Backbone as CSV, one residue per row, in Angstrom:
resi,resn,N_x,N_y,N_z,CA_x,CA_y,CA_z,C_x,C_y,C_z
1,MET,30.809,8.057,13.134,29.959,9.242,13.530,31.051,10.237,15.065
2,GLN,30.934,11.143,14.892,32.194,11.391,15.791,30.474,12.010,17.236
3,PRO,30.965,11.654,18.710,29.557,11.574,19.418,29.246,13.053,19.544
4,ASN,30.039,13.907,19.165,29.335,15.352,19.775,28.169,15.707,18.715
5,VAL,28.247,14.621,17.103,27.135,14.676,16.467,26.434,14.026,16.343
6,LEU,26.477,12.851,17.535,25.451,12.332,17.738,24.893,12.950,18.724
7,LYS,25.220,13.790,19.611,24.304,14.807,20.522,23.580,16.072,20.124
8,LYS,24.226,15.701,19.143,23.806,17.635,18.448,22.630,17.100,17.807
9,TYR,22.499,16.226,16.709,21.380,15.218,16.018,21.521,14.146,16.800
10,PRO,20.763,14.158,17.256,20.284,12.565,17.724,19.677,11.752,16.828
11,GLU,18.137,12.290,16.325,17.098,12.151,16.015,17.833,11.172,14.561
12,ALA,18.792,12.043,13.914,18.779,11.669,12.528,20.174,10.900,12.723
13,SER,21.287,11.149,14.025,22.334,10.096,13.978,21.148,8.525,14.116
14,ALA,20.130,8.540,15.108,19.611,7.195,15.478,18.770,6.977,14.102
15,LEU,18.584,7.848,13.276,17.620,7.220,11.863,18.874,6.431,10.746
16,ALA,20.324,6.889,11.177,21.051,6.654,10.112,22.067,5.474,10.411
17,ILE,22.029,5.086,11.868,22.420,4.239,12.379,21.370,2.943,12.496
18,GLY,20.660,3.526,12.184,19.453,1.979,12.341,19.717,1.242,10.974
19,LEU,19.513,2.530,10.269,19.621,2.373,8.311,21.241,1.419,8.070
20,VAL,22.117,2.032,8.885,23.122,0.868,8.969,23.454,-0.469,9.261
21,ALA,22.419,-0.488,10.407,22.049,-1.788,11.356,21.191,-2.501,10.824
22,PHE,20.317,-2.189,9.680,19.444,-3.372,9.223,20.373,-4.499,8.642
23,PRO,20.960,-4.470,7.556,21.661,-5.641,6.612,22.479,-6.203,8.070
24,LEU,23.425,-5.445,8.550,23.989,-6.044,9.397,23.056,-6.976,10.618
25,ALA,22.506,-6.868,11.055,21.286,-7.730,11.466,20.708,-8.659,10.801
26,LYS,20.300,-8.263,10.041,19.804,-9.192,8.991,20.793,-10.947,8.544
27,LEU,22.095,-10.487,8.635,22.929,-11.456,8.822,23.151,-12.312,9.901
28,LEU,22.933,-11.848,11.070,22.960,-12.065,12.652,21.659,-13.139,12.867
29,TYR,21.826,-14.012,13.312,20.570,-15.224,13.286,19.614,-14.695,14.213
30,ILE,20.052,-14.393,15.200,19.195,-13.813,16.663,18.772,-11.985,16.229
31,PRO,19.058,-11.345,15.916,18.812,-10.517,15.739,17.680,-10.463,14.506
32,ASN,18.024,-11.356,13.672,17.106,-11.612,12.211,15.882,-12.217,12.884
33,TYR,16.384,-13.242,14.004,14.886,-13.759,14.228,13.843,-12.664,14.408
34,VAL,14.520,-12.426,16.152,13.511,-11.621,17.037,12.930,-10.670,16.224
35,PHE,13.293,-9.696,15.331,13.672,-8.508,14.994,11.985,-9.672,13.207
36,ASN,12.230,-10.331,12.855,11.589,-11.046,11.804,10.076,-11.750,12.247
37,PHE,9.861,-12.557,13.720,9.248,-12.912,14.560,8.514,-11.306,15.605
38,LEU,8.718,-10.222,15.668,8.618,-9.388,16.176,7.411,-8.705,15.046
39,THR,7.748,-8.596,13.562,7.274,-8.083,12.511,6.050,-8.930,12.175
40,THR,6.130,-9.961,12.526,5.200,-11.442,12.170,4.022,-10.805,13.325
41,LEU,4.170,-10.490,15.064,3.766,-10.296,15.826,2.775,-9.234,15.447
42,VAL,3.534,-8.020,14.412,2.710,-7.097,14.254,1.518,-7.086,12.773
43,HIS,2.181,-7.861,12.250,1.459,-7.875,11.531,0.216,-8.963,11.732
44,GLU,0.028,-9.733,12.288,-1.055,-10.805,12.814,-2.198,-10.079,13.428
45,CYS,-1.459,-8.632,14.466,-2.492,-7.699,15.358,-2.785,-6.962,14.277
46,GLY,-2.648,-7.187,13.640,-3.206,-5.858,12.118,-4.176,-6.235,11.876
47,HIS,-3.664,-7.686,11.566,-5.408,-8.319,11.021,-6.315,-8.155,11.943
48,SER,-5.681,-8.595,12.933,-6.725,-9.232,14.735,-7.647,-7.547,14.470
49,LEU,-6.868,-6.710,14.791,-7.197,-5.029,14.830,-8.110,-4.152,14.243
50,CYS,-7.361,-4.473,12.538,-9.030,-4.420,11.839,-9.831,-5.357,11.850
51,ALA,-9.967,-6.578,12.230,-11.517,-7.384,12.005,-12.470,-6.851,13.449
52,TRP,-11.894,-6.222,14.666,-12.441,-6.187,15.808,-13.203,-4.853,15.614
53,LEU,-12.786,-3.954,14.549,-12.893,-2.311,13.825,-14.175,-2.656,13.232
54,MET,-14.336,-3.513,11.946,-15.046,-4.378,11.767,-16.056,-5.123,12.301
55,GLY,-16.027,-4.876,13.543,-17.017,-5.660,14.388,-17.041,-6.996,14.575
56,MET,-15.735,-7.900,14.050,-15.895,-9.414,13.355,-14.793,-9.377,14.751
57,PRO,-14.787,-10.345,16.230,-13.693,-11.473,16.702,-12.973,-11.931,15.685
58,SER,-12.119,-10.982,16.459,-10.258,-12.337,15.754,-9.644,-12.639,16.842
59,ILE,-8.826,-13.253,16.781,-7.554,-13.692,17.860,-6.128,-13.260,16.951
60,PRO,-5.509,-12.565,17.680,-3.771,-13.445,16.377,-3.233,-14.357,16.760
61,THR,-2.228,-15.195,16.071,-2.028,-16.712,16.716,-0.578,-16.172,15.728
62,VAL,0.814,-16.446,16.660,2.488,-16.202,16.037,3.314,-17.310,16.450
63,SER,3.595,-18.154,15.620,4.163,-19.493,15.511,5.959,-18.967,16.473
64,VAL,6.364,-19.291,17.387,7.082,-19.234,17.344,8.881,-20.002,16.527
65,ALA,7.903,-20.528,15.701,8.875,-21.458,14.375,9.114,-20.927,13.176
66,GLY,7.862,-19.622,13.370,7.901,-18.400,12.074,6.221,-18.639,11.944
67,GLY,6.089,-17.324,10.878,4.830,-17.592,10.141,3.892,-17.233,11.294
68,GLY,2.416,-16.780,11.053,1.172,-17.081,11.963,0.114,-16.399,10.825
69,VAL,-0.821,-16.833,12.097,-1.882,-17.089,11.501,-3.633,-16.338,11.867
70,THR,-4.457,-15.224,11.413,-5.256,-14.670,12.611,-6.481,-14.990,11.487
71,VAL,-7.792,-15.347,12.690,-8.670,-15.547,11.903,-9.565,-15.253,12.313
72,TRP,-10.767,-14.679,11.800,-12.231,-13.983,12.769,-13.396,-14.628,12.281
73,GLY,-14.606,-13.966,13.197,-15.135,-14.588,13.326,-16.633,-13.962,12.158
74,SER,-17.806,-14.034,12.675,-18.902,-13.248,12.207,-19.143,-11.836,12.920
75,GLN,-19.671,-11.009,11.605,-19.578,-9.401,12.535,-21.155,-9.628,13.432
76,HIS,-20.788,-8.852,14.490,-21.552,-8.495,15.531,-21.502,-6.611,15.523
77,TRP,-22.589,-6.820,15.356,-23.328,-5.365,15.033,-23.001,-4.585,16.439
78,ILE,-22.599,-5.107,17.579,-22.834,-4.727,18.737,-21.278,-3.803,18.702
79,LEU,-20.386,-4.607,18.597,-18.863,-4.293,17.943,-19.061,-2.959,17.172
80,CYS,-19.535,-3.041,15.945,-19.960,-1.869,15.074,-20.237,-0.447,15.844
81,VAL,-21.783,-0.930,16.932,-21.533,0.574,17.557,-20.913,0.877,18.479
82,LEU,-20.216,0.217,19.216,-18.768,0.990,20.205,-17.761,1.471,19.586
83,VAL,-17.560,1.190,18.196,-16.756,1.768,17.448,-17.408,3.417,17.428
84,PHE,-18.542,3.415,16.573,-18.976,5.284,16.849,-19.150,5.530,18.059
85,ALA,-19.409,4.836,19.003,-19.488,5.383,19.998,-18.245,5.681,20.382
86,GLY,-16.835,5.211,20.095,-15.691,5.813,20.423,-15.234,7.247,19.362
87,LEU,-15.733,6.868,18.248,-15.302,8.227,17.067,-16.186,9.416,17.530
88,ALA,-17.804,9.055,18.254,-18.099,9.921,18.883,-17.569,10.759,19.878
89,ALA,-17.189,9.999,21.081,-16.303,10.248,22.343,-15.222,11.202,22.118
90,ALA,-14.511,10.745,20.691,-13.204,10.819,20.471,-13.557,12.406,19.861
91,ALA,-14.566,12.816,18.744,-14.905,13.954,18.100,-15.145,15.238,19.574
92,TRP,-15.539,14.455,20.433,-16.335,15.140,21.769,-15.317,16.189,22.513
93,ARG,-14.108,14.701,23.073,-13.176,15.019,23.600,-12.577,16.160,22.629
94,PHE,-11.887,16.381,21.332,-11.331,17.934,20.945,-11.987,18.100,19.748
95,ARG,-13.626,19.040,20.643,-14.004,19.088,20.296,-13.961,20.848,19.567
96,GLU,-12.314,21.177,20.263,-12.016,22.737,20.471,-10.728,22.769,19.167
97,SER,-10.488,21.482,18.259,-9.455,21.380,17.869,-9.459,20.682,16.589
98,PRO,-10.219,21.966,15.663,-11.084,21.423,14.300,-10.177,20.361,13.663
99,GLY,-8.549,20.618,13.952,-7.439,19.772,13.221,-7.446,18.269,13.624
100,THR,-8.526,18.001,14.328,-8.601,16.480,15.348,-9.744,15.899,15.048
101,TRP,-10.987,16.329,15.464,-12.070,16.257,14.959,-12.291,15.982,13.571
102,ILE,-12.402,16.882,12.489,-12.795,16.508,11.111,-12.214,14.903,10.368
103,PRO,-10.770,14.998,10.956,-10.274,13.487,10.492,-11.298,12.248,11.306
104,ILE,-11.562,12.562,12.307,-12.593,12.005,12.634,-13.543,11.763,12.133
105,ALA,-14.369,13.176,12.532,-15.716,13.209,11.430,-15.818,12.148,10.310
106,VAL,-14.940,12.397,9.374,-14.435,11.863,8.349,-14.511,10.432,7.922
107,ALA,-13.700,9.773,9.225,-13.642,8.567,9.347,-14.943,7.624,9.864
108,ALA,-15.800,8.475,10.807,-17.566,7.908,10.360,-17.800,7.895,9.393
109,ALA,-17.980,8.851,8.944,-18.757,9.121,7.426,-18.430,7.331,7.050
110,ILE,-17.033,7.580,6.747,-16.478,6.604,5.902,-17.032,5.325,6.023
111,TYR,-16.601,4.937,7.738,-16.811,3.889,8.247,-18.188,2.808,8.114
112,PRO,-18.757,2.706,7.848,-20.248,2.571,7.360,-20.285,1.583,5.783
113,PHE,-19.689,2.288,5.079,-19.136,1.947,3.769,-18.399,0.783,3.725
114,LEU,-17.188,0.810,4.741,-16.391,-0.101,4.736,-16.963,-1.559,6.051
115,ALA,-17.417,-1.405,7.163,-18.436,-1.821,7.946,-19.288,-3.062,7.260
116,PHE,-19.911,-1.975,6.898,-21.216,-3.187,6.429,-21.381,-3.346,4.803
117,THR,-20.134,-3.441,4.929,-20.408,-4.042,2.958,-19.215,-5.203,2.846
118,GLY,-19.069,-5.532,1.863,-17.991,-6.772,1.780,-16.901,-6.313,1.962
119,ALA,-16.437,-5.109,1.949,-15.021,-4.392,1.822,-14.433,-5.040,3.345
120,ARG,-15.562,-5.394,4.827,-14.895,-5.619,5.606,-13.823,-6.729,5.766
121,GLU,-14.245,-7.454,4.775,-13.054,-8.954,5.179,-11.958,-8.243,4.396
122,LEU,-12.073,-7.180,3.125,-10.478,-6.980,2.831,-9.897,-5.785,3.448
123,VAL,-10.374,-5.404,4.750,-10.318,-4.442,5.476,-9.065,-5.018,7.060
124,ALA,-10.007,-6.266,6.752,-9.255,-7.664,7.858,-7.672,-8.069,7.296
125,ILE,-8.079,-7.972,5.590,-7.134,-9.048,5.642,-5.541,-7.834,4.987
126,GLY,-6.173,-6.693,4.526,-5.042,-5.767,4.103,-4.408,-4.822,5.878
127,GLY,-5.296,-5.486,6.633,-4.707,-4.867,8.251,-3.344,-5.143,8.704
128,GLY,-3.543,-6.646,8.012,-1.559,-7.012,7.592,-0.414,-6.014,7.884
129,VAL,-0.640,-5.800,6.148,0.495,-4.801,6.140,0.589,-3.153,6.153
130,LEU,-0.783,-3.135,6.307,-1.256,-1.667,6.998,-0.351,-1.090,8.298
131,LEU,-0.832,-2.279,9.651,-0.364,-2.177,10.335,1.575,-2.082,10.771
132,GLU,1.845,-2.673,9.762,3.461,-3.123,9.715,3.782,-1.350,9.341
133,CYS,2.859,-0.621,8.162,3.806,1.051,8.154,3.495,1.433,8.644
134,ILE,1.953,1.678,9.126,2.127,2.580,10.745,2.909,2.227,11.653
135,GLY,3.190,0.746,12.154,4.139,0.639,12.730,5.206,1.208,12.404
136,ALA,5.897,1.094,11.313,6.916,1.553,11.299,7.392,3.080,11.179
137,ALA,5.982,3.791,11.068,5.882,4.741,11.193,6.182,5.428,12.670
138,ALA,5.245,4.799,13.459,5.388,5.215,15.034,6.500,4.779,15.657
139,CYS,7.426,4.040,15.201,9.017,3.955,15.251,9.278,5.269,14.954
140,PHE,9.664,5.734,13.834,10.213,6.821,13.622,9.855,7.456,14.213
141,PHE,8.258,7.996,14.340,7.804,9.040,15.033,8.249,9.366,16.757
142,THR,8.946,8.059,17.056,9.362,7.604,18.726,10.868,8.221,18.383
143,VAL,11.415,7.860,17.284,12.970,8.672,16.713,12.752,10.394,17.724
144,LEU,11.831,10.435,17.104,11.655,11.978,16.163,10.855,12.624,17.227
145,ALA,9.919,12.182,17.599,9.544,13.270,19.072,9.577,12.952,20.431
146,VAL,9.899,11.602,21.106,9.368,11.486,21.985,10.629,11.005,23.106
147,ASP,10.476,11.683,23.981,11.857,11.504,25.205,12.334,10.127,25.923
148,LEU,13.542,9.923,25.124,13.755,8.689,25.997,14.844,8.981,26.489
149,GLU,14.352,7.876,27.753,15.968,8.144,28.568,17.418,7.514,28.437
150,ARG,16.897,6.273,27.942,18.639,5.329,27.488,19.126,5.517,26.009
151,PRO,20.332,5.951,25.821,20.675,6.208,24.579,20.603,4.929,23.644
152,PHE,20.367,4.311,23.838,20.494,2.846,22.821,18.865,3.234,22.533
153,GLU,17.928,3.371,22.970,16.739,3.258,22.545,16.240,3.960,21.274
154,ARG,16.670,5.344,20.666,16.103,5.235,19.406,17.240,4.745,18.548
155,PRO,18.336,4.468,18.874,18.786,3.876,17.473,17.896,2.345,17.026
156,LEU,17.376,1.797,18.445,16.646,0.471,18.304,15.344,0.430,17.669
157,TYR,14.441,1.839,18.345,13.425,2.521,17.685,13.268,2.394,16.314
158,ALA,14.414,3.231,15.284,14.900,3.412,14.304,15.162,1.793,13.799
159,LEU,16.020,0.900,14.133,16.009,0.006,13.622,15.199,-1.195,13.176
160,TRP,13.953,-1.206,14.100,12.834,-1.851,13.677,11.961,-0.751,12.882
161,GLY,11.717,0.667,13.135,11.567,0.800,11.956,11.650,0.909,10.754
162,TRP,13.224,0.717,10.003,13.493,0.160,8.851,13.681,-0.530,8.641
163,TRP,13.528,-1.690,9.627,13.328,-3.047,9.388,11.998,-3.674,8.544
164,MET,11.031,-3.209,9.244,9.715,-3.675,8.608,9.355,-2.851,7.699
165,ILE,9.490,-1.181,7.423,9.605,-0.733,5.514,10.616,-1.120,5.354
166,LEU,11.950,-1.607,5.182,12.460,-2.295,4.041,12.336,-3.335,3.896
167,ASN,12.300,-4.406,4.226,11.395,-5.917,4.248,10.661,-6.149,3.654
168,ARG,9.524,-5.003,4.289,8.098,-5.389,2.795,8.184,-4.843,1.332
169,GLY,8.840,-3.314,1.785,9.012,-2.228,0.508,9.826,-3.164,-0.445
170,GLY,10.820,-4.033,0.448,12.154,-4.516,-1.229,11.187,-6.189,-1.580
171,GLU,10.554,-6.623,-0.549,9.414,-7.705,-1.568,9.072,-7.050,-2.318
172,THR,8.090,-6.023,-2.070,6.898,-5.527,-3.138,7.546,-5.329,-4.269
173,ILE,9.235,-4.749,-4.359,9.839,-4.368,-5.312,9.951,-4.965,-6.203
174,LEU,10.476,-6.787,-5.441,10.636,-8.038,-6.370,9.342,-8.349,-6.811
175,MET,8.317,-8.085,-6.481,7.619,-9.365,-6.610,6.940,-8.770,-7.762
176,MET,6.907,-7.007,-7.903,6.416,-6.259,-9.317,8.068,-6.419,-10.309
177,ARG,9.142,-6.692,-9.981,9.619,-6.842,-11.317,9.872,-8.287,-12.198
178,SER,9.425,-9.209,-10.423,9.535,-10.634,-11.223,7.891,-11.115,-11.128
179,PRO,7.585,-11.842,-12.314,6.174,-11.910,-12.178,6.234,-13.258,-11.541
180,ALA,7.784,-14.393,-11.662,7.577,-15.246,-11.148,7.731,-15.453,-9.678
181,TYR,8.509,-14.829,-9.445,8.965,-14.817,-8.045,7.456,-14.279,-7.426
182,ARG,6.752,-13.359,-7.864,5.238,-12.680,-7.228,4.312,-14.006,-7.268
183,GLU,4.595,-14.859,-8.102,3.293,-15.877,-8.530,3.819,-17.460,-7.520
184,SER,5.168,-17.544,-6.652,5.646,-17.810,-5.877,5.098,-18.061,-4.341
185,GLN,5.080,-16.671,-4.622,4.113,-15.981,-3.262,2.778,-16.216,-2.673
186,ALA,2.329,-16.432,-3.944,0.896,-16.359,-4.131,-0.068,-17.230,-2.603
187,VAL,1.085,-18.697,-2.779,1.196,-19.289,-1.613,1.514,-19.428,-0.709
188,ILE,1.657,-19.372,0.878,2.261,-19.529,1.557,2.972,-20.859,1.728
189,ASP,4.935,-21.123,1.732,5.135,-22.565,1.999,5.480,-22.836,2.734
190,SER,5.372,-22.106,3.952,6.609,-22.758,5.417,5.840,-21.416,6.321
191,GLY,6.153,-22.185,7.673,5.720,-21.855,8.834,4.038,-22.286,9.333
192,LEU,3.693,-21.096,9.767,2.184,-21.613,10.443,0.877,-21.895,9.461
193,ALA,1.390,-20.912,8.463,0.528,-20.620,7.612,1.012,-21.525,6.065
194,ALA,1.765,-22.308,6.706,2.223,-23.068,5.580,0.500,-23.577,4.389
195,GLY,0.568,-23.141,2.863,-1.026,-23.692,2.571,-1.515,-22.497,1.548
196,LEU,-1.863,-21.578,2.463,-2.621,-20.859,3.051,-2.529,-19.976,1.294
197,THR,-3.496,-18.897,0.989,-3.343,-17.861,0.044,-3.025,-16.673,1.038
198,SER,-1.807,-16.500,0.278,-1.125,-14.477,0.789,-2.074,-14.044,1.242
199,ASP,-1.905,-12.908,1.986,-2.412,-11.567,2.271,-2.820,-11.216,1.133
200,LEU,-1.870,-10.487,0.046,-1.212,-9.718,-0.952,-2.884,-10.304,-1.717
201,GLU,-2.515,-11.795,-2.670,-3.184,-12.295,-3.520,-4.345,-11.986,-3.028
202,MET,-4.809,-12.327,-1.524,-6.204,-12.131,-1.313,-7.417,-11.098,-1.553
203,LEU,-6.147,-10.017,-1.385,-6.759,-8.815,-1.483,-6.425,-8.241,-3.010
204,ARG,-5.900,-8.932,-3.741,-5.808,-8.735,-4.932,-7.476,-9.211,-6.112
205,GLN,-7.301,-10.393,-5.838,-8.638,-11.193,-5.848,-9.968,-10.342,-5.454
206,GLY,-9.856,-9.500,-3.816,-10.771,-9.270,-3.559,-11.539,-7.738,-4.420
207,MET,-10.114,-7.147,-4.748,-9.955,-6.002,-5.269,-10.396,-6.100,-6.656
208,GLN,-10.138,-6.953,-7.026,-10.540,-6.961,-8.666,-9.289,-6.227,-9.436
209,VAL,-7.967,-5.812,-9.026,-7.262,-5.198,-9.324,-5.784,-6.050,-10.022
210,SER,-4.946,-5.439,-11.084,-3.990,-6.781,-11.233,-2.516,-6.141,-10.135
211,PRO,-1.878,-7.430,-10.408,-0.957,-7.488,-9.437,-0.394,-6.013,-9.066
212,ASN,0.418,-5.850,-10.288,1.072,-4.666,-10.143,0.654,-3.424,-9.097
213,SER,-1.039,-3.166,-9.832,-1.477,-1.975,-8.727,-1.817,-1.947,-7.627
214,LEU,-2.421,-2.970,-6.865,-2.037,-3.347,-5.537,-0.579,-3.287,-4.917
215,LEU,0.282,-3.803,-5.265,1.626,-3.612,-5.058,2.612,-2.409,-4.590
216,ALA,1.621,-1.902,-6.182,1.967,0.046,-6.060,1.831,0.220,-5.297
217,MET,0.592,-0.056,-4.258,-0.127,0.833,-3.439,0.408,0.804,-1.595
218,VAL,1.022,-1.076,-2.107,1.469,-1.276,-0.633,2.850,-0.348,-0.569
219,LEU,3.513,-0.276,-1.999,4.861,0.264,-2.327,4.529,1.965,-1.794
220,ILE,3.451,2.684,-1.830,3.757,3.684,-1.533,3.121,3.983,-0.572
221,LEU,2.208,3.014,0.399,2.676,3.322,2.108,3.818,2.535,2.860
222,CYS,5.017,2.224,2.423,5.834,2.286,2.188,6.897,3.172,2.558
223,ILE,6.608,4.239,1.313,6.997,5.356,0.767,7.156,6.468,1.901
224,VAL,5.381,6.467,2.419,4.853,6.900,3.399,5.539,7.600,4.486
225,ALA,5.446,5.903,5.086,6.012,5.655,6.186,6.720,7.357,7.254
226,LEU,8.491,7.442,6.983,8.943,8.139,7.525,8.384,9.875,7.098
227,PRO,8.022,10.222,6.114,7.383,11.530,5.637,6.776,11.574,6.821
228,GLY,5.403,10.878,6.882,4.632,10.778,7.853,4.805,10.174,9.551
229,ALA,6.023,10.234,9.785,6.278,10.407,10.784,6.855,11.356,11.337
230,PHE,7.763,12.486,10.072,8.319,13.776,10.084,7.049,14.990,10.462
231,LEU,5.829,14.249,9.661,4.559,15.069,9.796,4.475,15.160,10.953
232,ALA,3.873,13.840,11.512,3.400,13.978,12.650,4.134,14.772,13.487
233,ALA,5.694,13.986,13.870,6.013,15.376,15.403,6.432,16.450,14.797
234,TRP,6.341,17.217,13.481,5.948,18.488,13.594,4.557,18.803,14.205
235,ILE,3.614,18.130,13.530,2.522,18.185,14.648,2.222,18.393,16.083
236,ARG,3.111,17.671,16.367,3.267,17.583,17.915,3.837,18.323,18.715
237,ARG,5.270,18.910,17.672,5.843,20.084,18.093,4.755,21.266,18.227
238,VAL,4.009,21.602,17.219,2.907,22.139,17.324,2.464,22.317,18.320
239,TRP,1.542,21.990,18.714,0.467,21.353,19.612,1.099,21.495,20.921
240,VAL,2.612,20.944,21.489,3.201,21.251,22.524,3.683,23.085,22.544
241,TYR,4.270,23.449,21.675,4.057,25.326,21.017,2.900,25.642,21.633
242,ARG,1.501,25.311,21.468,0.122,25.857,21.447,-0.138,25.556,23.022
243,GLY,0.762,24.966,23.524,0.134,23.975,24.675,-1.431,22.928,24.539
244,MET,-1.170,22.641,23.643,-2.290,21.533,22.920,-1.626,20.291,23.106
245,ASP,-0.647,20.002,23.700,-0.243,18.610,23.597,-1.285,17.594,24.179
246,PRO,-1.752,16.440,23.286,-3.128,15.837,23.748,-2.216,14.896,24.607
247,ALA,-1.617,14.621,24.677,-0.815,13.744,26.003,-1.035,14.199,27.134
């Protein structure tokens, strides 16, 4: 790309550079190891975060040798009360902005059906993949809407966003197209979680859906990450224009 193009379209250029850098980084040991480790860390933190939100204390564990495991304890009702208190505080904080407190009110209405039923375990299990997709969207949002001081930061965020989405999306498509590969991934065969049932298989069993139905849901999450980041960046620009920037 020409330097003037990079300066004129820094966001689009960063997304393109990150996309091109993805397969190149996969071929090099250190970038491949670093980004895989970071993605595993995000994944395990997703399990832990969702478990805490469901009232179940949890600590994520990631191994430098590969893989990760997150376990959670029994539900404590006081943690669920704290979640409700946080939602109420957020609704009050943004009470003059319906675009913000309405989703918070919807979350408060849905929360009891998740936290106080068997769904809480499924939320914790699915939290790993969910945070990967949210993390990718956050990386893309940073590329699109955040002022960064160093020129290399924007393409680096783009690369990490593409890494999480393309790794997860590519594996999902492969499992949809190859039942043999999908079955081989039902039990983890290496790393810290070797011998354990995979998240997607536990989700499939818990939700009682077909493998491809669950994989289609995962693929949709991957697909909407980038458009979601564009939408969030647009909303932020509108807020800034109206003098309502939440930051």
